[in-house]
C-alpha positions as CSV (number, residue, x, y, z in Angstrom):
1,M,124.5,91.4,135.9
2,A,122.9,92.5,132.7
3,A,126.0,91.8,130.7
4,V,126.3,88.3,132.2
5,G,122.6,87.7,131.4
6,S,123.1,88.9,127.8
7,L,126.1,86.6,127.4
8,I,124.1,83.6,128.7
9,S,121.2,84.4,126.4
10,Y,123.5,84.7,123.4
11,T,125.1,81.4,124.3
12,V,121.8,79.6,124.6
13,L,120.4,81.0,121.4
14,T,123.6,80.2,119.5
15,R,123.5,76.6,120.8
16,L,119.8,76.3,120.0
17,A,120.5,77.5,116.4
18,E,123.3,74.9,116.0
19,E,121.1,72.1,117.3
20,Q,118.2,73.1,115.0
21,Q,120.6,73.0,112.0
22,V,121.9,69.6,113.0
23,Q,118.4,68.3,113.5
24,T,117.2,69.8,110.2
25,R,120.1,68.3,108.3
26,Q,119.5,64.9,110.0
27,L,115.8,65.0,109.3
28,A,116.3,66.0,105.7
29,A,118.9,63.3,105.2
30,A,116.6,60.6,106.6
31,H,113.6,61.6,104.5
32,L,115.4,62.6,101.3
33,G,117.5,59.5,101.5
34,S,114.3,57.3,101.5
35,L,112.8,59.5,98.8
36,A,115.8,59.2,96.6
37,V,115.5,55.4,96.8
38,A,111.9,55.6,95.7
39,V,112.6,58.0,92.8
40,E,115.8,56.2,91.5
41,P,114.0,53.6,89.2
42,H,111.7,56.1,87.8
43,L,114.5,58.6,87.1
44,A,116.5,55.8,85.4
45,R,113.6,55.3,83.0
46,Q,113.0,59.1,82.7
47,D,109.4,58.4,83.8
48,V,108.3,61.9,84.6
49,W,104.8,61.1,85.8
50,E,105.8,58.4,88.2
51,T,108.5,60.6,89.6
52,F,106.0,63.5,90.0
53,D,103.6,61.0,91.7
54,V,106.3,60.0,94.2
55,L,107.1,63.7,95.0
56,D,103.5,64.6,95.4
57,H,102.9,61.8,97.9
58,A,106.1,62.7,99.8
59,R,105.1,66.4,100.1
60,R,101.6,65.4,101.3
61,A,103.0,63.0,103.9
62,A,103.1,64.2,107.6
63,T,106.8,63.6,107.9
64,M,107.6,66.2,105.3
65,A,105.0,68.7,106.3
66,S,107.6,71.5,106.4
67,A,108.7,70.8,102.7
68,R,107.2,73.5,100.5
69,Q,108.9,72.4,97.3
70,L,110.4,69.1,96.0
71,V,112.4,69.1,92.8
72,V,114.2,66.2,91.0
73,V,116.9,67.3,88.6
74,Q,119.3,65.5,86.3
75,P,123.1,65.9,86.5
76,D,122.9,68.8,84.0
77,V,120.5,70.5,86.5
78,S,117.5,70.3,84.2
79,V,114.2,69.6,85.9
80,V,112.8,66.1,85.7
81,A,109.8,66.6,88.0
82,A,108.7,69.1,90.7
83,S,105.9,69.2,93.2
84,D,105.0,72.6,91.7
85,P,105.4,72.2,87.9
86,M,104.3,75.8,87.3
87,A,107.3,77.1,89.3
88,Y,109.8,74.6,87.9
89,P,108.7,73.4,84.4
90,V,109.9,70.0,83.2
91,G,113.0,70.1,81.1
92,M,114.0,73.7,82.1
93,P,117.2,74.4,83.9
94,L,117.2,75.3,87.6
95,P,117.4,79.0,88.4
96,E,120.9,80.3,89.1
97,G,120.2,80.7,92.8
98,L,119.3,77.0,93.3
99,R,122.3,75.9,91.2
100,A,124.6,77.6,93.7
101,R,123.0,75.6,96.6
102,L,123.7,72.3,94.8
103,G,127.4,73.0,95.2
104,R,127.4,73.2,99.0
105,S,129.2,70.2,100.5
106,D,127.0,70.1,103.6
107,G,123.8,69.9,101.6
108,L,122.1,72.6,103.6
109,A,121.7,76.3,102.7
110,I,119.7,78.6,105.0
111,D,118.0,81.9,103.9
112,S,117.4,83.8,107.2
113,T,115.8,86.7,105.4
114,H,112.9,84.7,104.1
115,E,113.0,82.0,106.9
116,L,113.7,79.2,104.3
117,A,116.2,76.4,104.0
118,W,117.3,74.3,100.9
119,V,118.6,70.8,101.2
120,H,119.7,68.4,98.4
121,W,120.4,64.7,98.3
122,P,122.0,62.7,95.4
123,I,120.0,60.0,93.6
124,G,121.8,56.7,92.8
125,S,124.4,54.7,94.6
126,G,127.2,54.9,92.0
127,T,130.1,57.3,91.8
128,V,128.1,59.4,89.3
129,P,124.6,60.2,90.6
130,L,121.6,60.0,88.4
131,G,120.4,63.3,89.7
132,H,119.5,65.3,92.9
133,I,116.5,65.9,95.0
134,L,116.1,69.5,96.3
135,A,113.7,70.3,99.1
136,E,112.6,73.8,100.2
137,L,111.9,73.7,103.9
138,D,109.8,76.2,105.9
139,L,111.8,77.4,108.9
140,R,109.1,79.6,110.5
141,P,108.3,77.0,113.2
142,L,111.9,76.8,114.2
143,V,112.3,80.6,114.1
144,K,109.1,80.9,116.3
145,L,110.5,78.4,118.7
146,R,113.8,80.4,118.8
147,H,111.8,83.6,119.5
148,E,109.9,82.0,122.3
149,V,113.2,80.8,123.9
150,L,114.6,84.4,123.5
151,M,111.6,85.9,125.3
152,T,111.8,83.3,128.0
153,L,115.5,84.1,128.5
154,I,114.9,87.8,128.6
155,A,112.1,87.4,131.2
156,V,114.2,85.0,133.4
157,N,117.4,87.1,133.1
158,A,115.6,90.3,133.8
159,G,113.9,88.9,136.8
160,L,117.1,87.4,138.1
161,T,119.0,90.6,137.4
162,L,116.4,92.7,139.2
163,M,116.3,90.3,142.2
164,L,120.1,90.2,142.5
165,A,120.4,94.0,142.0
166,L,117.9,94.6,144.9
167,L,119.8,92.0,147.0
168,G,123.1,93.7,146.2
169,Y,121.6,97.2,146.9
170,A,120.4,96.0,150.3
171,L,123.8,94.4,151.1
172,V,125.8,97.4,150.0
173,R,123.5,99.8,151.9
174,R,124.0,97.6,155.0
175,L,127.8,97.7,154.4
176,L,127.8,101.5,153.9
177,R,125.7,102.3,156.9
178,P,128.7,102.6,159.3
179,L,130.4,104.8,156.8
180,A,127.3,107.1,156.7
181,V,127.7,107.5,160.5
182,L,131.3,108.3,160.1
183,D,130.6,110.8,157.3
184,D,128.0,112.6,159.4
185,H,130.5,113.1,162.3
186,V,133.2,114.2,159.9
187,E,130.9,116.7,158.4
188,R,130.0,118.0,161.9
189,M,133.7,118.3,162.6
190,R,134.2,120.3,159.4
191,A,131.4,122.6,160.5
192,G,133.2,123.2,163.8
193,V,131.2,120.8,166.1
194,V,133.6,118.1,167.4
195,E,131.6,115.1,168.7
196,P,132.9,111.6,169.1
197,I,130.9,108.7,167.7
198,P,128.5,107.4,170.4
199,G,129.5,104.2,172.1
200,R,126.5,102.2,170.9
201,Y,127.7,102.5,167.3
202,V,131.3,101.6,168.3
203,A,130.0,98.5,170.2
204,E,128.1,97.3,167.1
205,Q,131.1,97.3,164.8
206,T,134.1,95.0,164.9
207,G,137.1,94.6,162.7
208,E,138.2,97.5,160.5
209,I,135.1,99.6,160.9
210,G,135.4,99.3,164.7
211,R,139.0,100.3,164.6
212,L,138.2,103.2,162.3
213,Y,135.5,104.4,164.8
214,R,137.9,104.2,167.7
215,R,140.6,106.1,165.8
216,F,138.1,108.8,164.8
217,N,137.0,109.2,168.5
218,A,140.7,109.5,169.5
219,M,141.2,112.2,166.9
220,A,138.0,114.0,167.9
221,T,139.2,114.0,171.5
222,A,142.6,115.3,170.5
223,V,141.0,118.0,168.3
224,A,138.7,119.1,171.2
225,E,141.6,119.3,173.6
226,R,143.6,121.3,171.1
227,E,140.8,123.7,170.5
228,A,140.3,124.2,174.3
229,L,144.1,124.7,174.7
230,A,144.1,127.2,171.8
231,A,141.2,129.1,173.3
232,R,143.0,129.2,176.7
233,L,146.3,130.3,175.0
234,A,144.4,133.0,173.0
235,D,143.0,134.4,176.3
236,E,146.4,134.4,177.8
237,E,147.9,136.0,174.7
238,K,145.2,138.7,174.9
239,L,146.1,139.4,178.5
240,A,149.8,139.5,177.6
241,L,149.1,141.8,174.7
242,L,147.2,144.2,176.9
243,G,150.1,144.2,179.3
244,R,152.6,145.0,176.6
245,L,150.3,147.7,175.2
246,A,150.0,149.2,178.7
247,S,153.7,149.1,179.2
248,G,154.4,150.5,175.8
249,M,151.9,153.3,176.4
250,A,153.4,154.1,179.7
251,H,156.9,154.1,178.1
252,E,155.8,156.5,175.4
253,V,153.9,158.9,177.6
254,N,156.8,159.1,180.0
255,N,159.1,160.4,177.2
256,P,157.6,163.9,176.9
257,L,157.1,164.2,180.6
258,G,160.9,164.7,181.1
259,G,160.8,167.8,178.8
260,M,157.7,169.1,180.5
261,L,159.4,168.7,183.9
262,T,162.3,170.7,182.6
263,A,159.9,173.4,181.5
264,V,158.2,173.4,184.9
265,D,161.6,173.7,186.5
266,T,162.4,176.6,184.2
267,L,159.2,178.4,185.2
268,Q,159.9,177.9,188.8
269,R,163.4,179.5,188.4
270,H,162.7,182.2,185.8
271,G,159.0,182.6,185.9
272,G,159.3,186.3,186.2
273,D,160.8,186.6,182.7
274,E,157.8,186.9,180.3
275,A,159.7,185.4,177.3
276,V,160.8,182.4,179.3
277,R,157.3,182.0,180.7
278,L,155.6,182.1,177.3
279,R,158.1,179.7,175.8
280,S,157.8,177.3,178.7
281,A,154.0,177.4,178.6
282,A,153.9,176.8,174.9
283,L,156.3,173.9,175.4
284,I,154.1,172.4,178.1
285,E,151.0,172.8,175.9
286,R,152.7,171.1,172.9
287,G,153.9,168.4,175.3
288,L,150.4,167.7,176.5
289,R,149.2,167.5,173.0
290,G,152.1,165.2,172.2
291,I,151.0,162.8,174.9
292,G,147.7,162.3,173.0
293,N,149.7,161.6,169.8
294,V,151.9,159.2,171.8
295,V,148.9,157.3,172.9
296,R,147.7,156.9,169.3
297,A,151.2,155.9,168.2
298,A,151.3,153.2,170.9
299,L,148.0,151.9,169.5
300,V,149.2,152.1,165.9
301,A,148.0,148.5,165.4
302,Y,144.5,149.9,165.0
303,K,145.7,151.7,161.8
304,E,143.7,154.9,162.1
305,P,143.6,157.0,158.9
306,L,146.3,159.6,158.5
307,E,145.5,163.2,158.1
308,A,147.5,165.7,156.0
309,I,149.2,167.5,158.9
310,E,151.9,170.0,158.3
311,M,155.1,170.0,160.4
312,A,156.6,173.3,161.2
313,P,160.4,173.7,162.1
314,D,159.4,174.6,165.7
315,D,157.8,171.1,166.1
316,L,161.3,169.6,165.8
317,D,162.9,172.3,167.9
318,D,160.5,171.5,170.8
319,L,162.0,168.0,171.0
320,R,165.3,169.6,172.1
321,F,163.6,170.8,175.2
322,L,161.7,167.5,175.7
323,V,165.0,165.5,175.8
324,A,166.9,168.1,177.7
325,H,166.0,166.6,181.1
326,E,167.3,163.2,180.0
327,A,170.4,164.7,178.5
328,Q,171.2,166.7,181.6
329,R,170.6,163.7,183.8
330,R,173.1,161.7,181.8
331,R,175.4,164.7,181.1
332,I,175.0,164.3,177.4
333,G,175.5,167.2,175.0
334,L,172.9,167.9,172.2
335,L,174.2,169.1,168.9
336,W,171.1,170.4,167.1
337,E,171.0,171.3,163.5
338,N,167.5,172.0,162.2
339,R,167.8,173.2,158.6
340,L,164.0,173.4,157.9
341,D,162.8,176.9,157.1
342,K,159.1,176.4,156.3
343,P,156.3,174.0,157.2
344,L,156.4,170.6,155.4
345,P,153.5,168.5,154.2
346,V,154.2,165.5,156.4
347,N,152.5,164.0,159.5
348,G,154.2,166.1,162.1
349,A,152.9,164.1,165.1
350,A,154.3,160.9,163.7
351,V,157.7,162.5,162.8
352,R,158.0,164.1,166.2
353,Q,157.2,160.8,168.0
354,M,159.8,158.9,165.9
355,V,162.5,161.5,166.4
356,L,161.8,161.7,170.2
357,N,162.1,158.0,170.6
358,L,165.4,157.8,168.7
359,L,166.8,160.8,170.6
360,L,165.9,159.2,174.0
361,N,167.4,155.9,172.9
362,A,170.6,157.7,171.7
363,C,170.9,159.5,175.1
364,R,170.6,156.3,177.0
365,A,173.1,154.5,174.8
366,S,175.8,157.3,174.8
367,P,178.4,157.4,177.5
368,P,178.6,160.5,179.8
369,G,180.2,163.5,178.2
370,S,179.6,162.4,174.6
371,P,177.4,164.3,172.2
372,V,174.2,163.3,170.5
373,T,173.6,164.9,167.1
374,M,170.3,165.6,165.3
375,T,170.3,166.9,161.7
376,A,167.1,167.6,159.8
377,E,167.0,168.8,156.1
378,V,165.0,168.5,152.9
379,R,166.7,166.8,149.9
380,G,164.5,167.0,146.8
381,R,161.1,165.9,148.0
382,V,162.3,163.8,150.9
383,L,162.7,164.9,154.6
384,R,165.9,163.5,155.9
385,I,166.6,163.3,159.6
386,V,169.9,161.9,161.0
387,I,170.4,161.0,164.7
388,R,174.0,160.0,165.7
389,D,175.4,158.9,169.1
390,E,178.8,157.6,170.2
391,G,177.6,154.6,172.2
392,A,178.5,150.9,172.0
393,G,176.4,150.4,168.9
394,M,172.8,149.3,168.5
395,P,172.4,145.5,169.0
396,S,171.6,143.5,166.0
397,E,168.2,142.4,167.3
398,M,167.2,146.1,167.8
399,V,168.4,146.9,164.3
400,A,166.1,144.0,163.0
401,L,163.2,145.3,165.1
402,L,163.7,148.8,163.7
403,G,163.8,147.5,160.1
404,C,160.8,145.1,160.5
405,R,158.0,146.4,158.3
406,G,154.4,145.4,158.3
407,S,154.5,143.5,161.6
408,T,152.0,144.4,164.4
409,S,153.4,142.0,167.0
410,L,154.9,143.7,170.1
411,P,158.4,142.7,171.3
412,Q,158.1,139.6,173.5
413,N,160.7,140.6,176.1
414,G,159.5,144.2,176.6
415,R,162.7,145.6,175.2
416,G,162.7,147.9,172.1
417,L,159.2,149.3,172.5
418,G,160.4,152.7,171.3
419,L,162.1,151.3,168.2
420,W,159.0,149.1,167.5
421,T,156.8,152.3,167.6
422,V,159.3,154.0,165.3
423,A,159.0,151.1,162.8
424,R,155.2,151.2,162.9
425,L,155.0,154.9,162.4
426,L,157.6,154.9,159.7
427,D,155.5,152.3,157.9
428,R,152.5,154.5,158.1
429,V,154.2,157.5,156.6
430,G,155.8,155.5,153.9
431,G,159.4,156.3,155.0
432,E,162.6,154.3,155.0
433,V,165.3,153.8,157.7
434,D,169.0,153.2,157.4
435,V,171.2,152.1,160.4
436,A,175.0,152.5,160.4
437,I,177.2,151.2,163.2
438,G,180.8,152.0,164.1
439,P,183.0,153.6,161.4
440,A,180.1,153.5,159.0
441,A,178.4,156.0,161.3
442,G,181.0,158.6,160.6
443,G,182.3,158.7,164.1
444,P,184.9,156.8,166.2
445,A,185.2,153.1,166.5
446,A,181.8,152.8,168.1
447,G,178.5,154.7,167.7
448,T,175.2,154.4,165.8
449,M,173.7,156.6,163.1
450,V,170.0,156.3,162.2
451,T,168.8,158.0,159.1
452,L,165.1,158.5,158.5
453,S,163.9,159.3,154.9
454,I,160.3,160.5,154.8
455,P,158.7,161.4,151.5
456,L,156.6,164.6,151.4
457,Q,153.0,163.8,150.9
458,E,152.6,165.4,147.4
459,T,155.2,163.0,146.0
460,R,153.4,159.8,147.2
461,R,151.3,157.9,144.7
462,S,147.5,158.1,145.1
463,H,147.1,154.4,146.1
464,E,149.8,154.7,148.8
465,A,148.1,157.8,150.2
466,A,144.8,155.9,150.2
């Protein structure tokens, strides 16, 4: 609006200046033309006094009130007479600045700096003029008028611009009011409060805004339903997770119970032998302690901090008695080769639980009469435990479950809880697992060989230990 107002003001002022020039030129032509006729006979006789008298009367006349100077010159630009003889002496040539103004074809030269204008008119009707009349005009009244017009334009344009701006602001504010309502509800949705736009606002709007309101309400309803469904599914998932945790805990606690039952049976049969009694009692004690470790292993998702626990060779040998009940029940032979000769700086509880789960799985997978082999040794600074069976081979989904690292999601179908626990414990101790099936296992056409590689704690980097 300000730019349009400035353009209008510039156009009006430019047009006014052009009109003033035209009027000045016409007025000067009318008066200087009549003055040239009056001066012509005196100039022909070179009568200086009569010429001065004519100029003096013309300057004093009301019609030429704006003329400050009147000068009559000959063709050689020498002064014949002037209304101010002191400024332009008779017989002296015109100043160089005035000579240049005589050469203008339009007869009008404007000096904006000093607010003056010079016009000239030829004297004589022949092809060669007898001389020229020069008039210096005062443009201050015209400049004052132009300034007044400018101030009027500025005041009018400023008033119109302000009025239109206020009107535009009111209109735009009215147009944006529905968007403000929508923005408020979108911000609430972003903050977690899903509320549809009230019906009174929807009823007030038609067209695109009304359709936008209705679409937002449909989206808000869908979001609210989705959040309610997600909350219900989360509750159901919690219940399912608790069920899987309970089943996994029962599965893992049941593993050492088989070995403890074997020890109880041994006590019942050979309880009179002190060596058998002491060995069986120690086995039962370690089994009960192992149940606590099994419970923590089943809840491995809580990621309790590991302690620097040493594992003695007897800790692995105890597992032979813990799986003996399952092996006898399925008529499986155990080939045990424990090459450890001293305690090792590894988490014994985690290693025992991993080996126990793998041995029980191997016993269940092996056909009756086949052997299950366990080999434990230290290579460099790594504990290497190999468990081999001659079953049909571990299914691919179980292999993937055993090799899955970093996941805390329990198996969905309830199968593979033992292998899932092995993978979680192996991730905690920083170990690796390798699974070979069939001929790659070093046995007959079928069979599975699982190799656990567990680094001793001194060789682990500080940030891994932390």
